[in-house]
Predicted model as a PDB file, atoms N, CA, C, CB and O in Angstrom, pLDDT in the B-factor column:
MODEL        1                                                                  
ATOM      1  N   MET A   1     -18.557 -16.454  -1.493  1.00 87.00           N  
ATOM      2  CA  MET A   1     -17.395 -15.703  -1.920  1.00 87.00           C  
ATOM      3  C   MET A   1     -17.403 -15.511  -3.444  1.00 87.00           C  
ATOM      4  CB  MET A   1     -16.112 -16.413  -1.473  1.00 87.00           C  
ATOM      5  O   MET A   1     -16.962 -14.482  -3.956  1.00 87.00           O  
ATOM      6  N   LYS A   2     -17.912 -16.517  -4.148  1.00 89.00           N  
ATOM      7  CA  LYS A   2     -17.940 -16.428  -5.603  1.00 89.00           C  
ATOM      8  C   LYS A   2     -18.825 -15.262  -6.053  1.00 89.00           C  
ATOM      9  CB  LYS A   2     -18.443 -17.751  -6.213  1.00 89.00           C  
ATOM     10  O   LYS A   2     -18.458 -14.514  -6.959  1.00 89.00           O  
ATOM     11  N   ARG A   3     -19.975 -15.113  -5.424  1.00 92.00           N  
ATOM     12  CA  ARG A   3     -20.876 -14.011  -5.799  1.00 92.00           C  
ATOM     13  C   ARG A   3     -20.270 -12.652  -5.478  1.00 92.00           C  
ATOM     14  CB  ARG A   3     -22.218 -14.157  -5.083  1.00 92.00           C  
ATOM     15  O   ARG A   3     -20.470 -11.693  -6.223  1.00 92.00           O  
ATOM     16  N   LEU A   4     -19.539 -12.561  -4.386  1.00 94.00           N  
ATOM     17  CA  LEU A   4     -18.885 -11.302  -4.025  1.00 94.00           C  
ATOM     18  C   LEU A   4     -17.829 -10.927  -5.068  1.00 94.00           C  
ATOM     19  CB  LEU A   4     -18.241 -11.409  -2.623  1.00 94.00           C  
ATOM     20  O   LEU A   4     -17.728  -9.765  -5.463  1.00 94.00           O  
ATOM     21  N   LEU A   5     -17.046 -11.911  -5.511  1.00 94.00           N  
ATOM     22  CA  LEU A   5     -16.048 -11.651  -6.548  1.00 94.00           C  
ATOM     23  C   LEU A   5     -16.709 -11.250  -7.860  1.00 94.00           C  
ATOM     24  CB  LEU A   5     -15.167 -12.881  -6.761  1.00 94.00           C  
ATOM     25  O   LEU A   5     -16.230 -10.350  -8.550  1.00 94.00           O  
ATOM     26  N   GLU A   6     -17.800 -11.910  -8.205  1.00 95.00           N  
ATOM     27  CA  GLU A   6     -18.521 -11.552  -9.433  1.00 95.00           C  
ATOM     28  C   GLU A   6     -19.102 -10.155  -9.346  1.00 95.00           C  
ATOM     29  CB  GLU A   6     -19.634 -12.555  -9.712  1.00 95.00           C  
ATOM     30  O   GLU A   6     -19.053  -9.401 -10.319  1.00 95.00           O  
ATOM     31  N   PHE A   7     -19.652  -9.799  -8.192  1.00 96.00           N  
ATOM     32  CA  PHE A   7     -20.226  -8.467  -8.006  1.00 96.00           C  
ATOM     33  C   PHE A   7     -19.142  -7.386  -8.089  1.00 96.00           C  
ATOM     34  CB  PHE A   7     -20.956  -8.384  -6.653  1.00 96.00           C  
ATOM     35  O   PHE A   7     -19.324  -6.363  -8.750  1.00 96.00           O  
ATOM     36  N   ALA A   8     -18.017  -7.624  -7.414  1.00 96.00           N  
ATOM     37  CA  ALA A   8     -16.910  -6.656  -7.461  1.00 96.00           C  
ATOM     38  C   ALA A   8     -16.369  -6.534  -8.883  1.00 96.00           C  
ATOM     39  CB  ALA A   8     -15.775  -7.074  -6.491  1.00 96.00           C  
ATOM     40  O   ALA A   8     -16.017  -5.438  -9.320  1.00 96.00           O  
ATOM     41  N   GLY A   9     -16.301  -7.650  -9.607  1.00 96.00           N  
ATOM     42  CA  GLY A   9     -15.853  -7.613 -10.995  1.00 96.00           C  
ATOM     43  C   GLY A   9     -16.803  -6.831 -11.874  1.00 96.00           C  
ATOM     44  O   GLY A   9     -16.374  -6.080 -12.750  1.00 96.00           O  
ATOM     45  N   PHE A  10     -18.091  -7.006 -11.644  1.00 97.00           N  
ATOM     46  CA  PHE A  10     -19.092  -6.272 -12.418  1.00 97.00           C  
ATOM     47  C   PHE A  10     -18.984  -4.775 -12.171  1.00 97.00           C  
ATOM     48  CB  PHE A  10     -20.499  -6.760 -12.074  1.00 97.00           C  
ATOM     49  O   PHE A  10     -19.032  -3.983 -13.113  1.00 97.00           O  
ATOM     50  N   ILE A  11     -18.841  -4.384 -10.917  1.00 97.00           N  
ATOM     51  CA  ILE A  11     -18.717  -2.964 -10.580  1.00 97.00           C  
ATOM     52  C   ILE A  11     -17.446  -2.383 -11.209  1.00 97.00           C  
ATOM     53  CB  ILE A  11     -18.699  -2.767  -9.038  1.00 97.00           C  
ATOM     54  O   ILE A  11     -17.477  -1.283 -11.760  1.00 97.00           O  
ATOM     55  N   ALA A  12     -16.333  -3.112 -11.129  1.00 96.00           N  
ATOM     56  CA  ALA A  12     -15.087  -2.633 -11.720  1.00 96.00           C  
ATOM     57  C   ALA A  12     -15.215  -2.515 -13.236  1.00 96.00           C  
ATOM     58  CB  ALA A  12     -13.927  -3.571 -11.358  1.00 96.00           C  
ATOM     59  O   ALA A  12     -14.722  -1.553 -13.826  1.00 96.00           O  
ATOM     60  N   LEU A  13     -15.871  -3.480 -13.866  1.00 97.00           N  
ATOM     61  CA  LEU A  13     -16.050  -3.442 -15.317  1.00 97.00           C  
ATOM     62  C   LEU A  13     -16.909  -2.246 -15.728  1.00 97.00           C  
ATOM     63  CB  LEU A  13     -16.689  -4.749 -15.812  1.00 97.00           C  
ATOM     64  O   LEU A  13     -16.572  -1.531 -16.672  1.00 97.00           O  
ATOM     65  N   VAL A  14     -17.999  -2.035 -15.033  1.00 96.00           N  
ATOM     66  CA  VAL A  14     -18.888  -0.917 -15.365  1.00 96.00           C  
ATOM     67  C   VAL A  14     -18.165   0.413 -15.190  1.00 96.00           C  
ATOM     68  CB  VAL A  14     -20.155  -0.951 -14.487  1.00 96.00           C  
ATOM     69  O   VAL A  14     -18.269   1.289 -16.049  1.00 96.00           O  
ATOM     70  N   GLN A  15     -17.433   0.575 -14.091  1.00 95.00           N  
ATOM     71  CA  GLN A  15     -16.736   1.839 -13.855  1.00 95.00           C  
ATOM     72  C   GLN A  15     -15.609   2.051 -14.857  1.00 95.00           C  
ATOM     73  CB  GLN A  15     -16.182   1.879 -12.435  1.00 95.00           C  
ATOM     74  O   GLN A  15     -15.345   3.184 -15.259  1.00 95.00           O  
ATOM     75  N   GLY A  16     -14.943   0.975 -15.264  1.00 95.00           N  
ATOM     76  CA  GLY A  16     -13.896   1.101 -16.275  1.00 95.00           C  
ATOM     77  C   GLY A  16     -14.458   1.522 -17.620  1.00 95.00           C  
ATOM     78  O   GLY A  16     -13.898   2.387 -18.293  1.00 95.00           O  
ATOM     79  N   VAL A  17     -15.565   0.908 -18.011  1.00 95.00           N  
ATOM     80  CA  VAL A  17     -16.192   1.264 -19.291  1.00 95.00           C  
ATOM     81  C   VAL A  17     -16.741   2.684 -19.242  1.00 95.00           C  
ATOM     82  CB  VAL A  17     -17.322   0.272 -19.639  1.00 95.00           C  
ATOM     83  O   VAL A  17     -16.611   3.434 -20.209  1.00 95.00           O  
ATOM     84  N   LEU A  18     -17.352   3.057 -18.120  1.00 94.00           N  
ATOM     85  CA  LEU A  18     -17.867   4.423 -18.000  1.00 94.00           C  
ATOM     86  C   LEU A  18     -16.735   5.450 -18.015  1.00 94.00           C  
ATOM     87  CB  LEU A  18     -18.689   4.569 -16.715  1.00 94.00           C  
ATOM     88  O   LEU A  18     -16.897   6.544 -18.555  1.00 94.00           O  
ATOM     89  N   GLY A  19     -15.604   5.105 -17.430  1.00 92.00           N  
ATOM     90  CA  GLY A  19     -14.458   6.006 -17.468  1.00 92.00           C  
ATOM     91  C   GLY A  19     -13.948   6.217 -18.884  1.00 92.00           C  
ATOM     92  O   GLY A  19     -13.597   7.334 -19.264  1.00 92.00           O  
ATOM     93  N   LEU A  20     -13.905   5.136 -19.669  1.00 93.00           N  
ATOM     94  CA  LEU A  20     -13.483   5.274 -21.067  1.00 93.00           C  
ATOM     95  C   LEU A  20     -14.519   6.043 -21.875  1.00 93.00           C  
ATOM     96  CB  LEU A  20     -13.245   3.893 -21.696  1.00 93.00           C  
ATOM     97  O   LEU A  20     -14.163   6.840 -22.744  1.00 93.00           O  
ATOM     98  N   LEU A  21     -15.789   5.812 -21.596  1.00 93.00           N  
ATOM     99  CA  LEU A  21     -16.840   6.573 -22.273  1.00 93.00           C  
ATOM    100  C   LEU A  21     -16.692   8.061 -21.986  1.00 93.00           C  
ATOM    101  CB  LEU A  21     -18.230   6.083 -21.838  1.00 93.00           C  
ATOM    102  O   LEU A  21     -16.847   8.888 -22.884  1.00 93.00           O  
ATOM    103  N   HIS A  22     -16.397   8.397 -20.754  1.00 90.00           N  
ATOM    104  CA  HIS A  22     -16.223   9.796 -20.388  1.00 90.00           C  
ATOM    105  C   HIS A  22     -15.057  10.419 -21.154  1.00 90.00           C  
ATOM    106  CB  HIS A  22     -15.998   9.929 -18.878  1.00 90.00           C  
ATOM    107  O   HIS A  22     -15.159  11.546 -21.639  1.00 90.00           O  
ATOM    108  N   GLU A  23     -13.961   9.693 -21.261  1.00 89.00           N  
ATOM    109  CA  GLU A  23     -12.778  10.245 -21.922  1.00 89.00           C  
ATOM    110  C   GLU A  23     -12.972  10.428 -23.418  1.00 89.00           C  
ATOM    111  CB  GLU A  23     -11.591   9.353 -21.678  1.00 89.00           C  
ATOM    112  O   GLU A  23     -12.482  11.403 -23.988  1.00 89.00           O  
ATOM    113  N   PHE A  24     -13.675   9.510 -24.062  1.00 91.00           N  
ATOM    114  CA  PHE A  24     -13.754   9.546 -25.514  1.00 91.00           C  
ATOM    115  C   PHE A  24     -15.023  10.195 -26.051  1.00 91.00           C  
ATOM    116  CB  PHE A  24     -13.652   8.166 -26.046  1.00 91.00           C  
ATOM    117  O   PHE A  24     -15.078  10.532 -27.234  1.00 91.00           O  
ATOM    118  N   THR A  25     -16.051  10.381 -25.212  1.00 91.00           N  
ATOM    119  CA  THR A  25     -17.289  10.988 -25.692  1.00 91.00           C  
ATOM    120  C   THR A  25     -17.670  12.239 -24.908  1.00 91.00           C  
ATOM    121  CB  THR A  25     -18.413   9.985 -25.619  1.00 91.00           C  
ATOM    122  O   THR A  25     -18.629  12.920 -25.272  1.00 91.00           O  
ATOM    123  N   ASP A  26     -16.944  12.555 -23.849  1.00 81.00           N  
ATOM    124  CA  ASP A  26     -17.238  13.696 -22.962  1.00 81.00           C  
ATOM    125  C   ASP A  26     -18.584  13.603 -22.271  1.00 81.00           C  
ATOM    126  CB  ASP A  26     -17.184  14.973 -23.742  1.00 81.00           C  
ATOM    127  O   ASP A  26     -19.151  14.624 -21.880  1.00 81.00           O  
ATOM    128  N   TRP A  27     -19.109  12.384 -22.115  1.00 86.00           N  
ATOM    129  CA  TRP A  27     -20.260  12.201 -21.239  1.00 86.00           C  
ATOM    130  C   TRP A  27     -19.750  12.310 -19.817  1.00 86.00           C  
ATOM    131  CB  TRP A  27     -20.983  10.824 -21.493  1.00 86.00           C  
ATOM    132  O   TRP A  27     -18.635  11.876 -19.528  1.00 86.00           O  
ATOM    133  N   HIS A  28     -20.521  12.864 -18.947  1.00 86.00           N  
ATOM    134  CA  HIS A  28     -20.101  13.037 -17.558  1.00 86.00           C  
ATOM    135  C   HIS A  28     -20.640  11.896 -16.718  1.00 86.00           C  
ATOM    136  CB  HIS A  28     -20.579  14.394 -16.997  1.00 86.00           C  
ATOM    137  O   HIS A  28     -21.590  12.067 -15.955  1.00 86.00           O  
ATOM    138  N   VAL A  29     -20.018  10.716 -16.866  1.00 87.00           N  
ATOM    139  CA  VAL A  29     -20.444   9.522 -16.146  1.00 87.00           C  
ATOM    140  C   VAL A  29     -19.233   8.860 -15.509  1.00 87.00           C  
ATOM    141  CB  VAL A  29     -21.176   8.535 -17.087  1.00 87.00           C  
ATOM    142  O   VAL A  29     -18.098   9.096 -15.924  1.00 87.00           O  
ATOM    143  N   GLY A  30     -19.474   8.037 -14.509  1.00 84.00           N  
ATOM    144  CA  GLY A  30     -18.422   7.251 -13.880  1.00 84.00           C  
ATOM    145  C   GLY A  30     -17.793   7.933 -12.688  1.00 84.00           C  
ATOM    146  O   GLY A  30     -17.938   9.138 -12.481  1.00 84.00           O  
ATOM    147  N   LEU A  31     -17.087   7.127 -11.908  1.00 87.00           N  
ATOM    148  CA  LEU A  31     -16.431   7.640 -10.706  1.00 87.00           C  
ATOM    149  C   LEU A  31     -14.973   7.999 -10.933  1.00 87.00           C  
ATOM    150  CB  LEU A  31     -16.527   6.631  -9.601  1.00 87.00           C  
ATOM    151  O   LEU A  31     -14.401   8.762 -10.155  1.00 87.00           O  
ATOM    152  N   VAL A  32     -14.364   7.468 -11.975  1.00 85.00           N  
ATOM    153  CA  VAL A  32     -12.940   7.713 -12.208  1.00 85.00           C  
ATOM    154  C   VAL A  32     -12.674   9.197 -12.404  1.00 85.00           C  
ATOM    155  CB  VAL A  32     -12.448   6.922 -13.428  1.00 85.00           C  
ATOM    156  O   VAL A  32     -11.653   9.705 -11.942  1.00 85.00           O  
ATOM    157  N   ARG A  33     -13.561   9.891 -13.071  1.00 82.00           N  
ATOM    158  CA  ARG A  33     -13.342  11.319 -13.342  1.00 82.00           C  
ATOM    159  C   ARG A  33     -13.456  12.165 -12.086  1.00 82.00           C  
ATOM    160  CB  ARG A  33     -14.334  11.815 -14.378  1.00 82.00           C  
ATOM    161  O   ARG A  33     -12.988  13.303 -12.076  1.00 82.00           O  
ATOM    162  N   ARG A  34     -14.059  11.648 -11.034  1.00 86.00           N  
ATOM    163  CA  ARG A  34     -14.253  12.417  -9.803  1.00 86.00           C  
ATOM    164  C   ARG A  34     -13.092  12.293  -8.823  1.00 86.00           C  
ATOM    165  CB  ARG A  34     -15.518  11.977  -9.128  1.00 86.00           C  
ATOM    166  O   ARG A  34     -13.036  13.023  -7.833  1.00 86.00           O  
ATOM    167  N   ILE A  35     -12.176  11.385  -9.088  1.00 86.00           N  
ATOM    168  CA  ILE A  35     -11.050  11.171  -8.172  1.00 86.00           C  
ATOM    169  C   ILE A  35      -9.913  12.101  -8.587  1.00 86.00           C  
ATOM    170  CB  ILE A  35     -10.580   9.668  -8.180  1.00 86.00           C  
ATOM    171  O   ILE A  35      -9.354  11.967  -9.676  1.00 86.00           O  
ATOM    172  N   GLY A  36      -9.582  13.036  -7.714  1.00 86.00           N  
ATOM    173  CA  GLY A  36      -8.670  14.119  -8.042  1.00 86.00           C  
ATOM    174  C   GLY A  36      -7.264  13.695  -8.392  1.00 86.00           C  
ATOM    175  O   GLY A  36      -6.678  14.242  -9.327  1.00 86.00           O  
ATOM    176  N   PHE A  37      -6.693  12.727  -7.667  1.00 89.00           N  
ATOM    177  CA  PHE A  37      -5.299  12.374  -7.920  1.00 89.00           C  
ATOM    178  C   PHE A  37      -5.110  11.580  -9.218  1.00 89.00           C  
ATOM    179  CB  PHE A  37      -4.760  11.576  -6.757  1.00 89.00           C  
ATOM    180  O   PHE A  37      -3.977  11.327  -9.626  1.00 89.00           O  
ATOM    181  N   LEU A  38      -6.210  11.186  -9.868  1.00 85.00           N  
ATOM    182  CA  LEU A  38      -6.120  10.509 -11.163  1.00 85.00           C  
ATOM    183  C   LEU A  38      -6.201  11.489 -12.329  1.00 85.00           C  
ATOM    184  CB  LEU A  38      -7.224   9.472 -11.287  1.00 85.00           C  
ATOM    185  O   LEU A  38      -6.276  11.073 -13.485  1.00 85.00           O  
ATOM    186  N   ASP A  39      -6.188  12.764 -12.036  1.00 89.00           N  
ATOM    187  CA  ASP A  39      -6.304  13.774 -13.082  1.00 89.00           C  
ATOM    188  C   ASP A  39      -5.181  13.614 -14.108  1.00 89.00           C  
ATOM    189  CB  ASP A  39      -6.277  15.188 -12.472  1.00 89.00           C  
ATOM    190  O   ASP A  39      -4.001  13.712 -13.771  1.00 89.00           O  
ATOM    191  N   GLY A  40      -5.558  13.370 -15.344  1.00 88.00           N  
ATOM    192  CA  GLY A  40      -4.601  13.143 -16.404  1.00 88.00           C  
ATOM    193  C   GLY A  40      -4.318  11.673 -16.668  1.00 88.00           C  
ATOM    194  O   GLY A  40      -3.722  11.327 -17.688  1.00 88.00           O  
ATOM    195  N   TYR A  41      -4.740  10.810 -15.755  1.00 92.00           N  
ATOM    196  CA  TYR A  41      -4.497   9.374 -15.891  1.00 92.00           C  
ATOM    197  C   TYR A  41      -5.797   8.575 -15.935  1.00 92.00           C  
ATOM    198  CB  TYR A  41      -3.629   8.880 -14.743  1.00 92.00           C  
ATOM    199  O   TYR A  41      -5.814   7.387 -15.612  1.00 92.00           O  
ATOM    200  N   GLU A  42      -6.879   9.229 -16.334  1.00 91.00           N  
ATOM    201  CA  GLU A  42      -8.178   8.572 -16.308  1.00 91.00           C  
ATOM    202  C   GLU A  42      -8.258   7.363 -17.239  1.00 91.00           C  
ATOM    203  CB  GLU A  42      -9.246   9.558 -16.675  1.00 91.00           C  
ATOM    204  O   GLU A  42      -8.875   6.355 -16.893  1.00 91.00           O  
ATOM    205  N   VAL A  43      -7.640   7.455 -18.411  1.00 93.00           N  
ATOM    206  CA  VAL A  43      -7.682   6.339 -19.360  1.00 93.00           C  
ATOM    207  C   VAL A  43      -6.947   5.138 -18.777  1.00 93.00           C  
ATOM    208  CB  VAL A  43      -7.058   6.747 -20.721  1.00 93.00           C  
ATOM    209  O   VAL A  43      -7.431   4.010 -18.864  1.00 93.00           O  
ATOM    210  N   TYR A  44      -5.773   5.378 -18.180  1.00 95.00           N  
ATOM    211  CA  TYR A  44      -5.014   4.289 -17.581  1.00 95.00           C  
ATOM    212  C   TYR A  44      -5.783   3.657 -16.414  1.00 95.00           C  
ATOM    213  CB  TYR A  44      -3.647   4.796 -17.105  1.00 95.00           C  
ATOM    214  O   TYR A  44      -5.792   2.435 -16.263  1.00 95.00           O  
ATOM    215  N   ALA A  45      -6.412   4.474 -15.609  1.00 95.00           N  
ATOM    216  CA  ALA A  45      -7.188   3.954 -14.486  1.00 95.00           C  
ATOM    217  C   ALA A  45      -8.382   3.152 -14.977  1.00 95.00           C  
ATOM    218  CB  ALA A  45      -7.656   5.096 -13.583  1.00 95.00           C  
ATOM    219  O   ALA A  45      -8.723   2.127 -14.385  1.00 95.00           O  
ATOM    220  N   SER A  46      -9.020   3.601 -16.046  1.00 95.00           N  
ATOM    221  CA  SER A  46     -10.173   2.884 -16.586  1.00 95.00           C  
ATOM    222  C   SER A  46      -9.758   1.533 -17.170  1.00 95.00           C  
ATOM    223  CB  SER A  46     -10.870   3.729 -17.657  1.00 95.00           C  
ATOM    224  O   SER A  46     -10.446   0.530 -16.979  1.00 95.00           O  
ATOM    225  N   VAL A  47      -8.644   1.515 -17.873  1.00 96.00           N  
ATOM    226  CA  VAL A  47      -8.140   0.246 -18.417  1.00 96.00           C  
ATOM    227  C   VAL A  47      -7.733  -0.681 -17.275  1.00 96.00           C  
ATOM    228  CB  VAL A  47      -6.936   0.492 -19.373  1.00 96.00           C  
ATOM    229  O   VAL A  47      -7.968  -1.887 -17.345  1.00 96.00           O  
ATOM    230  N   ALA A  48      -7.130  -0.136 -16.233  1.00 97.00           N  
ATOM    231  CA  ALA A  48      -6.758  -0.948 -15.077  1.00 97.00           C  
ATOM    232  C   ALA A  48      -7.992  -1.534 -14.402  1.00 97.00           C  
ATOM    233  CB  ALA A  48      -5.954  -0.115 -14.073  1.00 97.00           C  
ATOM    234  O   ALA A  48      -7.955  -2.674 -13.938  1.00 97.00           O  
ATOM    235  N   LEU A  49      -9.079  -0.780 -14.339  1.00 97.00           N  
ATOM    236  CA  LEU A  49     -10.320  -1.310 -13.769  1.00 97.00           C  
ATOM    237  C   LEU A  49     -10.882  -2.442 -14.614  1.00 97.00           C  
ATOM    238  CB  LEU A  49     -11.358  -0.201 -13.634  1.00 97.00           C  
ATOM    239  O   LEU A  49     -11.405  -3.414 -14.070  1.00 97.00           O  
ATOM    240  N   ILE A  50     -10.785  -2.335 -15.917  1.00 97.00           N  
ATOM    241  CA  ILE A  50     -11.274  -3.405 -16.792  1.00 97.00           C  
ATOM    242  C   ILE A  50     -10.424  -4.655 -16.609  1.00 97.00           C  
ATOM    243  CB  ILE A  50     -11.260  -2.955 -18.275  1.00 97.00           C  
ATOM    244  O   ILE A  50     -10.955  -5.764 -16.552  1.00 97.00           O  
ATOM    245  N   VAL A  51      -9.112  -4.486 -16.516  1.00 98.00           N  
ATOM    246  CA  VAL A  51      -8.224  -5.635 -16.287  1.00 98.00           C  
ATOM    247  C   VAL A  51      -8.500  -6.257 -14.925  1.00 98.00           C  
ATOM    248  CB  VAL A  51      -6.741  -5.211 -16.386  1.00 98.00           C  
ATOM    249  O   VAL A  51      -8.513  -7.480 -14.790  1.00 98.00           O  
ATOM    250  N   LEU A  52      -8.721  -5.419 -13.915  1.00 97.00           N  
ATOM    251  CA  LEU A  52      -9.081  -5.919 -12.586  1.00 97.00           C  
ATOM    252  C   LEU A  52     -10.378  -6.710 -12.638  1.00 97.00           C  
ATOM    253  CB  LEU A  52      -9.211  -4.760 -11.591  1.00 97.00           C  
ATOM    254  O   LEU A  52     -10.498  -7.752 -11.995  1.00 97.00           O  
ATOM    255  N   ALA A  53     -11.340  -6.225 -13.393  1.00 98.00           N  
ATOM    256  CA  ALA A  53     -12.617  -6.935 -13.518  1.00 98.00           C  
ATOM    257  C   ALA A  53     -12.411  -8.308 -14.138  1.00 98.00           C  
ATOM    258  CB  ALA A  53     -13.611  -6.119 -14.362  1.00 98.00           C  
ATOM    259  O   ALA A  53     -13.000  -9.289 -13.682  1.00 98.00           O  
ATOM    260  N   LEU A  54     -11.588  -8.387 -15.162  1.00 97.00           N  
ATOM    261  CA  LEU A  54     -11.312  -9.686 -15.781  1.00 97.00           C  
ATOM    262  C   LEU A  54     -10.629 -10.628 -14.802  1.00 97.00           C  
ATOM    263  CB  LEU A  54     -10.443  -9.511 -17.028  1.00 97.00           C  
ATOM    264  O   LEU A  54     -10.932 -11.821 -14.779  1.00 97.00           O  
ATOM    265  N   ALA A  55      -9.717 -10.112 -13.999  1.00 97.00           N  
ATOM    266  CA  ALA A  55      -9.044 -10.934 -12.990  1.00 97.00           C  
ATOM    267  C   ALA A  55     -10.030 -11.408 -11.923  1.00 97.00           C  
ATOM    268  CB  ALA A  55      -7.895 -10.147 -12.336  1.00 97.00           C  
ATOM    269  O   ALA A  55      -9.955 -12.548 -11.466  1.00 97.00           O  
ATOM    270  N   LEU A  56     -10.951 -10.535 -11.530  1.00 96.00           N  
ATOM    271  CA  LEU A  56     -11.952 -10.928 -10.534  1.00 96.00           C  
ATOM    272  C   LEU A  56     -12.901 -11.985 -11.090  1.00 96.00           C  
ATOM    273  CB  LEU A  56     -12.750  -9.704 -10.067  1.00 96.00           C  
ATOM    274  O   LEU A  56     -13.284 -12.915 -10.379  1.00 96.00           O  
ATOM    275  N   PHE A  57     -13.277 -11.845 -12.349  1.00 96.00           N  
ATOM    276  CA  PHE A  57     -14.127 -12.867 -12.968  1.00 96.00           C  
ATOM    277  C   PHE A  57     -13.392 -14.205 -13.047  1.00 96.00           C  
ATOM    278  CB  PHE A  57     -14.570 -12.420 -14.377  1.00 96.00           C  
ATOM    279  O   PHE A  57     -13.996 -15.252 -12.812  1.00 96.00           O  
ATOM    280  N   ALA A  58     -12.105 -14.185 -13.371  1.00 96.00           N  
ATOM    281  CA  ALA A  58     -11.317 -15.415 -13.427  1.00 96.00           C  
ATOM    282  C   ALA A  58     -11.195 -16.042 -12.038  1.00 96.00           C  
ATOM    283  CB  ALA A  58      -9.921 -15.132 -14.010  1.00 96.00           C  
ATOM    284  O   ALA A  58     -11.274 -17.262 -11.897  1.00 96.00           O  
ATOM    285  N   ALA A  59     -11.004 -15.215 -11.022  1.00 95.00           N  
ATOM    286  CA  ALA A  59     -10.915 -15.733  -9.654  1.00 95.00           C  
ATOM    287  C   ALA A  59     -12.260 -16.320  -9.220  1.00 95.00           C  
ATOM    288  CB  ALA A  59     -10.474 -14.616  -8.676  1.00 95.00           C  
ATOM    289  O   ALA A  59     -12.302 -17.336  -8.526  1.00 95.00           O  
ATOM    290  N   ALA A  60     -13.339 -15.689  -9.623  1.00 93.00           N  
ATOM    291  CA  ALA A  60     -14.665 -16.214  -9.269  1.00 93.00           C  
ATOM    292  C   ALA A  60     -14.911 -17.564  -9.943  1.00 93.00           C  
ATOM    293  CB  ALA A  60     -15.770 -15.211  -9.672  1.00 93.00           C  
ATOM    294  O   ALA A  60     -15.522 -18.455  -9.353  1.00 93.00           O  
ATOM    295  N   GLU A  61     -14.439 -17.710 -11.162  1.00 92.00           N  
ATOM    296  CA  GLU A  61     -14.627 -18.978 -11.885  1.00 92.00           C  
ATOM    297  C   GLU A  61     -13.819 -20.099 -11.250  1.00 92.00           C  
ATOM    298  CB  GLU A  61     -14.230 -18.823 -13.358  1.00 92.00           C  
ATOM    299  O   GLU A  61     -14.222 -21.261 -11.307  1.00 92.00           O  
ATOM    300  N   SER A  62     -12.686 -19.766 -10.646  1.00 91.00           N  
ATOM    301  CA  SER A  62     -11.852 -20.806 -10.046  1.00 91.00           C  
ATOM    302  C   SER A  62     -12.389 -21.263  -8.687  1.00 91.00           C  
ATOM    303  CB  SER A  62     -10.423 -20.303  -9.892  1.00 91.00           C  
ATOM    304  O   SER A  62     -11.991 -22.314  -8.184  1.00 91.00           O  
ATOM    305  N   ARG A  63     -13.275 -20.490  -8.102  1.00 82.00           N  
ATOM    306  CA  ARG A  63     -13.885 -20.859  -6.821  1.00 82.00           C  
ATOM    307  C   ARG A  63     -15.040 -21.800  -7.042  1.00 82.00           C  
ATOM    308  CB  ARG A  63     -14.358 -19.619  -6.062  1.00 82.00           C  
ATOM    309  O   ARG A  63     -15.707 -21.743  -8.074  1.00 82.00           O  
ATOM    310  N   LYS A  64     -15.277 -22.656  -6.091  1.00 75.00           N  
ATOM    311  CA  LYS A  64     -16.453 -23.517  -6.187  1.00 75.00           C  
ATOM    312  C   LYS A  64     -17.683 -22.730  -5.746  1.00 75.00           C  
ATOM    313  CB  LYS A  64     -16.279 -24.803  -5.323  1.00 75.00           C  
ATOM    314  O   LYS A  64     -17.569 -21.746  -5.014  1.00 75.00           O  
ATOM    315  N   ALA A  65     -18.836 -23.159  -6.186  1.00 67.00           N  
ATOM    316  CA  ALA A  65     -20.080 -22.455  -5.847  1.00 67.00           C  
ATOM    317  C   ALA A  65     -20.357 -22.574  -4.352  1.00 67.00           C  
ATOM    318  CB  ALA A  65     -21.275 -23.019  -6.664  1.00 67.00           C  
ATOM    319  O   ALA A  65     -20.129 -23.624  -3.751  1.00 67.00           O  
ATOM    320  N   ASP A  66     -20.850 -21.490  -3.759  1.00 57.00           N  
ATOM    321  CA  ASP A  66     -21.168 -21.494  -2.322  1.00 57.00           C  
ATOM    322  C   ASP A  66     -22.525 -22.106  -2.076  1.00 57.00           C  
ATOM    323  CB  ASP A  66     -21.126 -20.074  -1.749  1.00 57.00           C  
ATOM    324  O   ASP A  66     -22.963 -22.196  -0.930  1.00 57.00           O  
TER     325      ASP A  66                                                      
ENDMDL                                                                          
END                                                                             
């Protein structure tokens, strides 16, 4: 379970950073920009993904190793 939480946290962190990169540099990367109902809220969604990643990493640290 610990590895699954770490993997999900890594994916969330990467997508959050890529979403912010897209917003501030106009690189066409990440999945956040492709989700239609987030139109106009991409920065908030990217920051939320980064916060989610930190929470997942904290949850993984609190678990014992499998």
